[in-house]
C-alpha positions as CSV (number, residue, x, y, z in Angstrom):
1,X,-0.2,0.1,-0.3
2,X,1.3,3.5,-0.7
3,X,1.4,6.2,2.4
4,X,-1.7,7.9,0.7
5,X,-4.1,4.7,0.5
6,X,-6.4,3.0,2.9
7,X,-7.9,-0.5,3.0
8,X,-11.9,-0.1,1.7
9,X,-12.6,-3.5,1.5
10,X,-11.6,-7.5,1.2
11,X,-13.6,-10.2,-0.8
12,X,-12.9,-13.6,-2.1
13,X,-11.1,-13.7,-5.5
14,X,-13.2,-16.8,-6.6
15,X,-13.2,-20.6,-5.4
16,X,-9.2,-21.7,-5.5
17,X,-8.7,-25.6,-5.0
18,X,-5.3,-25.0,-3.0
19,X,-5.1,-21.5,-1.3
20,X,-7.3,-19.0,0.6
21,X,-7.4,-16.0,-2.5
22,X,-8.6,-12.9,-1.3
23,X,-9.2,-9.6,-3.4
24,X,-8.6,-6.2,-1.1
25,X,-9.6,-3.0,-2.6
26,X,-7.4,0.2,-1.8
27,X,-8.2,3.7,-2.7
28,X,-6.0,7.1,-2.1
29,X,-6.8,10.4,-0.8
30,X,-8.7,11.3,-4.4
31,X,-10.9,8.1,-4.3
32,X,-9.0,6.7,-6.4
33,X,-9.3,2.9,-6.1
34,X,-7.0,-0.2,-7.4
35,X,-7.3,-3.6,-6.3
36,X,-4.5,-6.6,-5.6
37,X,-4.5,-10.2,-4.7
38,X,-3.5,-11.6,-1.7
39,X,-2.7,-15.4,-1.8
40,X,-1.9,-17.4,1.2
41,X,-1.2,-21.1,1.3
42,X,-1.8,-23.0,4.7
43,X,-0.8,-26.6,5.8
44,X,-3.4,-28.4,3.9
45,X,-6.1,-27.8,0.6
46,X,-8.3,-25.0,0.9
47,X,-10.8,-27.0,-1.2
48,X,-10.6,-30.2,0.4
49,X,-9.1,-29.3,4.5
50,X,-8.6,-32.7,5.1
51,X,-5.9,-33.0,2.8
52,X,-2.8,-31.6,4.1
53,X,-0.6,-29.7,1.8
54,X,2.9,-28.2,2.4
55,X,2.7,-24.5,3.4
56,X,5.9,-23.7,1.7
57,X,4.3,-24.0,-1.7
58,X,3.7,-20.1,-1.7
59,X,7.7,-19.8,-2.4
60,X,7.5,-22.2,-4.9
61,X,5.3,-19.7,-6.8
62,X,7.0,-16.9,-6.2
63,X,10.2,-18.1,-7.6
64,X,8.5,-18.7,-10.9
65,X,7.3,-15.1,-11.1
66,X,10.5,-14.0,-10.3
67,X,12.2,-16.3,-12.7
68,X,10.0,-15.2,-15.5
69,X,9.8,-11.7,-14.9
70,X,12.6,-10.5,-17.6
71,X,10.6,-12.7,-20.5
72,X,7.8,-10.6,-21.6
73,X,6.6,-13.5,-24.0
74,X,6.2,-15.2,-20.7
75,X,5.1,-12.5,-17.6
76,X,2.9,-10.3,-19.7
77,X,0.4,-12.5,-19.7
78,X,0.8,-13.5,-15.9
79,X,0.0,-11.7,-12.9
80,X,3.3,-9.5,-11.8
81,X,4.0,-10.4,-8.1
82,X,3.8,-7.2,-5.9
83,X,5.5,-8.4,-2.8
84,X,5.5,-11.2,-0.3
85,X,5.1,-11.5,3.7
86,X,7.3,-14.9,4.3
87,X,6.1,-15.5,7.7
88,X,2.8,-15.8,6.9
89,X,3.3,-17.7,3.4
90,X,1.7,-15.0,1.8
91,X,1.9,-13.5,-1.8
92,X,0.8,-10.2,-2.9
93,X,-0.5,-10.3,-6.9
94,X,-1.8,-7.7,-9.8
95,X,-5.1,-8.3,-10.0
96,X,-5.9,-9.0,-13.6
97,X,-9.0,-6.9,-13.8
98,X,-11.7,-7.8,-15.9
99,X,-10.1,-11.6,-16.5
100,X,-12.4,-14.8,-15.4
101,X,-11.3,-18.2,-15.7
102,X,-11.5,-20.6,-18.4
103,X,-13.5,-23.5,-16.2
104,X,-16.7,-22.7,-18.8
105,X,-14.8,-24.1,-21.6
106,X,-15.2,-27.9,-20.3
107,X,-17.7,-29.4,-23.3
108,X,-17.5,-25.9,-25.3
109,X,-14.7,-26.5,-27.4
110,X,-13.6,-23.0,-26.8
111,X,-10.4,-23.4,-25.4
112,X,-7.8,-20.9,-27.0
113,X,-5.4,-24.0,-28.0
114,X,-3.0,-21.5,-30.1
115,X,-2.4,-19.4,-27.2
116,X,-2.0,-21.6,-24.5
117,X,0.7,-23.7,-26.7
118,X,2.8,-20.7,-27.8
119,X,2.7,-19.6,-23.7
120,X,3.7,-23.0,-23.0
121,X,6.4,-22.8,-25.7
122,X,8.0,-19.7,-24.5
123,X,7.9,-20.9,-21.0
124,X,9.7,-23.9,-22.2
125,X,12.2,-22.3,-24.1
126,X,13.9,-20.3,-21.0
127,X,17.3,-21.5,-20.1
128,X,18.2,-21.9,-16.7
129,X,21.4,-22.1,-15.1
130,X,22.7,-25.3,-13.1
131,X,22.1,-23.9,-9.4
132,X,18.7,-22.2,-11.0
133,X,17.3,-26.1,-12.2
134,X,18.5,-27.9,-9.0
135,X,16.4,-25.0,-7.0
136,X,13.1,-26.0,-8.8
137,X,12.5,-29.5,-7.7
138,X,8.9,-29.0,-5.5
139,X,9.1,-32.4,-3.9
140,X,6.6,-31.8,-1.6
141,X,3.9,-30.4,-4.1
142,X,5.1,-33.3,-6.7
143,X,4.6,-35.7,-4.1
144,X,1.4,-34.7,-3.2
145,X,0.1,-34.5,-7.1
146,X,1.9,-37.9,-7.6
147,X,-0.4,-39.3,-5.3
148,X,-3.6,-37.8,-6.7
149,X,-2.5,-38.5,-10.5
150,X,-0.6,-41.7,-10.2
151,X,-1.9,-43.9,-7.3
152,X,-5.5,-42.9,-5.9
153,X,-7.3,-43.5,-9.2
154,X,-5.7,-47.3,-8.9
155,X,-6.3,-48.2,-5.8
156,X,-8.7,-51.0,-4.8
157,X,-11.2,-48.4,-2.4
158,X,-11.5,-44.9,-3.8
159,X,-12.1,-42.3,-1.4
160,X,-14.9,-41.0,-3.1
161,X,-18.3,-42.8,-4.4
162,X,-17.8,-42.5,-8.2
163,X,-21.3,-43.3,-8.6
164,X,-22.4,-40.8,-7.0
165,X,-21.0,-38.5,-9.8
166,X,-21.9,-40.9,-12.8
167,X,-24.2,-44.2,-12.1
168,X,-21.7,-46.7,-13.8
169,X,-18.3,-45.1,-13.4
170,X,-17.0,-47.3,-10.5
171,X,-17.6,-49.9,-12.7
172,X,-15.1,-48.2,-15.4
173,X,-12.7,-48.0,-13.4
174,X,-12.3,-51.4,-12.4
175,X,-11.8,-52.3,-15.5
176,X,-9.2,-49.9,-15.5
177,X,-7.6,-50.8,-11.9
178,X,-7.8,-55.1,-13.6
179,X,-5.3,-53.8,-16.7
180,X,-1.7,-55.0,-15.3
181,X,-0.3,-53.8,-18.1
182,X,-1.9,-50.3,-17.5
183,X,-1.0,-50.3,-13.9
184,X,2.4,-51.0,-14.8
185,X,3.1,-48.3,-17.1
186,X,1.6,-46.1,-14.5
187,X,3.8,-46.8,-11.8
188,X,6.5,-45.6,-14.8
189,X,5.3,-42.7,-15.7
190,X,4.9,-41.7,-11.7
191,X,8.5,-42.5,-11.2
192,X,9.5,-40.2,-14.2
193,X,7.5,-37.6,-12.7
194,X,8.3,-37.8,-8.9
195,X,12.0,-38.4,-10.1
196,X,14.2,-35.6,-7.8
197,X,17.1,-35.5,-10.3
198,X,14.3,-34.6,-12.9
199,X,15.8,-31.2,-13.3
200,X,19.3,-33.0,-14.4
201,X,18.0,-34.0,-17.6
202,X,19.2,-32.5,-20.3
203,X,16.3,-32.1,-22.2
204,X,14.3,-31.0,-18.7
205,X,12.7,-27.3,-18.8
206,X,10.8,-25.1,-16.4
207,X,7.5,-26.5,-16.4
208,X,4.0,-24.9,-15.0
209,X,3.2,-27.8,-13.4
210,X,-0.8,-27.8,-13.3
211,X,-1.5,-26.6,-16.4
212,X,-5.5,-26.7,-17.0
213,X,-8.3,-24.3,-17.9
214,X,-8.6,-23.7,-13.8
215,X,-5.0,-22.1,-14.4
216,X,-6.5,-20.1,-17.3
217,X,-8.0,-16.6,-17.4
218,X,-9.4,-14.5,-20.3
219,X,-9.7,-11.2,-20.8
220,X,-13.2,-10.2,-22.7
221,X,-12.2,-6.7,-23.9
222,X,-8.9,-4.7,-24.1
223,X,-8.2,-0.6,-24.5
224,X,-5.6,-2.0,-26.9
225,X,-5.4,-4.4,-29.5
226,X,-1.9,-5.5,-28.8
227,X,-3.3,-6.5,-25.2
228,X,-2.9,-10.1,-24.1
229,X,-6.6,-11.6,-23.9
230,X,-5.4,-15.4,-22.4
231,X,-3.7,-15.4,-19.1
232,X,-2.0,-17.7,-16.7
233,X,-1.9,-18.2,-13.1
234,X,-1.4,-20.8,-10.5
235,X,2.4,-21.8,-10.5
236,X,2.7,-23.1,-7.5
237,X,3.4,-26.8,-8.6
238,X,6.5,-25.6,-11.4
239,X,9.2,-27.8,-11.1
240,X,11.9,-28.5,-14.0
241,X,11.3,-31.8,-15.5
242,X,9.8,-33.3,-19.1
243,X,8.2,-30.9,-20.7
244,X,6.2,-33.1,-22.3
245,X,4.4,-33.3,-18.7
246,X,2.7,-29.8,-19.6
247,X,2.1,-30.9,-22.7
248,X,0.1,-33.5,-21.8
249,X,-2.2,-32.0,-19.1
250,X,-3.1,-29.2,-22.0
251,X,-4.0,-31.7,-24.0
252,X,-5.9,-34.0,-21.8
253,X,-7.9,-30.9,-20.7
254,X,-8.9,-30.1,-24.7
255,X,-10.3,-33.4,-24.7
256,X,-12.5,-32.8,-21.9
257,X,-13.1,-29.2,-23.4
258,X,-14.8,-31.4,-26.7
259,X,-11.9,-31.2,-29.3
260,X,-11.2,-34.1,-31.0
261,X,-8.1,-35.7,-30.1
262,X,-6.0,-35.4,-33.1
263,X,-7.6,-31.9,-34.0
264,X,-6.1,-30.8,-30.4
265,X,-2.7,-32.7,-30.8
266,X,-2.6,-30.7,-34.0
267,X,-3.1,-27.2,-32.9
268,X,-0.7,-27.9,-30.4
269,X,2.3,-28.5,-31.8
270,X,1.4,-25.9,-34.7
271,X,2.1,-23.6,-31.9
272,X,4.6,-25.1,-29.6
273,X,8.3,-23.8,-30.3
274,X,10.1,-27.0,-30.7
275,X,7.7,-29.9,-31.2
276,X,10.7,-31.9,-32.6
277,X,12.4,-32.2,-29.2
278,X,8.8,-34.0,-27.7
279,X,8.6,-37.8,-26.9
280,X,5.1,-38.6,-28.5
281,X,4.8,-41.6,-26.3
282,X,5.5,-39.6,-23.2
283,X,3.4,-37.0,-24.0
284,X,0.1,-39.4,-24.6
285,X,1.2,-41.7,-21.3
286,X,1.0,-38.9,-19.4
287,X,-2.2,-37.1,-21.0
288,X,-4.0,-40.8,-20.4
289,X,-3.2,-40.6,-17.1
290,X,-4.3,-37.2,-16.7
291,X,-7.3,-38.4,-18.2
292,X,-7.8,-40.9,-15.8
293,X,-7.1,-38.8,-12.8
294,X,-9.5,-36.6,-13.5
295,X,-12.5,-38.9,-14.1
296,X,-11.6,-41.8,-12.2
297,X,-9.9,-40.2,-9.2
298,X,-10.6,-37.5,-6.2
299,X,-10.0,-34.2,-8.5
300,X,-12.8,-34.1,-10.4
301,X,-13.5,-31.4,-13.2
302,X,-17.1,-29.4,-13.5
303,X,-18.3,-31.9,-16.5
304,X,-21.9,-32.9,-17.8
305,X,-20.5,-35.8,-19.3
306,X,-22.9,-38.8,-19.7
307,X,-21.4,-42.1,-18.7
308,X,-21.2,-43.2,-22.3
309,X,-18.9,-40.1,-23.0
310,X,-16.5,-40.4,-20.3
311,X,-16.4,-44.3,-21.2
312,X,-15.0,-42.7,-24.7
313,X,-12.6,-40.7,-22.9
314,X,-11.2,-44.1,-20.8
315,X,-10.6,-45.8,-23.9
316,X,-8.6,-42.6,-25.5
317,X,-6.4,-42.9,-22.2
318,X,-6.1,-46.7,-22.5
319,X,-5.4,-46.5,-26.3
320,X,-2.7,-43.6,-25.3
321,X,-0.8,-45.6,-22.5
322,X,-1.0,-48.9,-24.6
């Protein structure tokens, strides 16, 4: 806050999964108002308070913002880090005024894949020094995500009742967990994701780590034609690892948004900066696991799909993991 400002209001900045996120309104002596976002990580998942989470995740996010700041083609489409309160694990961020999240893209085929792939290509092109690469491990949050992505959906007993979400879905899950080959591949991909030495792979890149519509925002109108309309938020899961992981999450959610699988691949590759270096097998396997995780695990999406559509998505995931 500037010396001539007072706090005139605080409200929720939207329903967040991981953190407590508030919008603060400030006003100066001339009654000019501005808003800031305050984001606090607490020792649990905000949406699911019974699930513990590393409270230091705020610093992973802050480190990401600080590192990408010099790269305009990345930073211009993210909120700027205004400051941080170390004692309270709280970040102060620029408010992307007028922007809304993109969770309404599911089933609407309205996901801006070209913009998303282009931004990701810019991010993955950032070169890091060895000491920087090793500092982006984020193992505690990766361990949490590893459980939800590679383990929980394939457990004998699930902590949620899928039948309450879509009748018949638990039957489909049982078919998946009876596939021994799929379980072996899931374990292998999980080991690749959680590998603490992933930063040392020459092909490893700085990843967003949670690159899906819940981390995207759009602004419907701008004052200038060159102003961005697509934004990326919430890089708290960021780490240095296989670039196929970010690409896979994007691909999986493109499918959930109603975009044809092959069309989605082509659109992503057309705007991603270095498609020639991507392992397509690795890309598809990570994407298949993200599909299964979102349909058969705890981290459910706001999907209105029928059992038949979900069955088709599961078949796509299993084919990609074959």
